[in-house]
Phi, psi and omega in degrees: 000137182293139179296122183282003176126166185285159173247126177277139179257131180287116185289354181263010187295337188271002179299145181296138180241158178272349183295144186278347178249155173283100189300316183296313180299318182297311184286333172300317182293322178300315184280336174289328186267347185227141173274176184304318183277004182259003180250149191295330186276001183299133175228124177294327175226119179283077192302309185293316180299318180292328175294319176297319178297320177298323177295319180287324182050057182289159175297152179289346175264011175295147178270121184239140179236130172261110182275126182065055188296333183060208183271346184205074181266208185270350187304314181298323178295322179292317178299316179299331180274002173098005178291136189258348182229080183248129176240150179226127184245134170209148179285343185260122176294325180293321177300316180294318179301315181288326177296319176300314180300319182294327181276343177058236184296336181282346186299326181292346179273359182248139173270109185269129183236117176267114182175178182263128181301330181296334184253005188295130170230099186285156177295329178210150184291156180263150175272332180226127177245119181244126180222108174252104172076036168253311184307323186290348175283346181269093183268346181270138183299324180295315179294323176298318179295320180293324175299313180297320178296322178295316177298321180298314185279343185251357175250131182291145172307133185087350177281182186226150173243132174247114188231136176231137173226170169299139177284169181304333177259015176275182181299154177272347179223158174215131181052034177084000182248146174292150179234161172258108180283150184223152161256180184299320183296319182290325175293314180299320180296319180301320187264004173283152356269007184291337180228147177240149183297140177227359179160162177205161178203157177241138183233135168259102184271136176259120180291166179303338180255013169095001178282143178267135178228133179271124178245145171251125177250143173225150171245125183234145178253130178291123184291147174283143170073017175249129183262000000 
């Protein structure tokens, strides 16, 4: 199979973290043991995220980032829709390898970044930040703050963040880890004042094995003039 292109490694990955587990080792094992359709967050079509994108109607040369892309994120859908600057980030090299295989010929159109979102320093800011089910793994206040700081420095003023977490009536754990459930207000509060609310939605997601999970989605706009 032809090499679909290089993977950039985040040089900030070795910074000390407050998390009690070795995040990279943990997620490598998850993706080594499970295929794309074997994880609870798998969506063949990311319906809510694409609806938010339709509302935004960004230029096709907008820079878009899929945070925690896993083996089957939104990147391929963006490429199919003609977006020319699509990046996909995951802490797991195995997730990225399998995601490339899954996209086939489209994989070369994606800039693959192996690294931790908490430490991300992009070469240029993104116009669209998409995160489905990463933020809720940060249960520690320090990690939550670092996530917000990462979004602040990596999303361009006037750009947008599309974020989904388990809702307050959603599961208390995901992939064996405890999560911090959110409603729209708590996500918006976390990202103030750098982001302002631009929309929200609630999704009842059906896992590949038929379980129902409540998700909270928010659309946020990166504020002008906030550092």
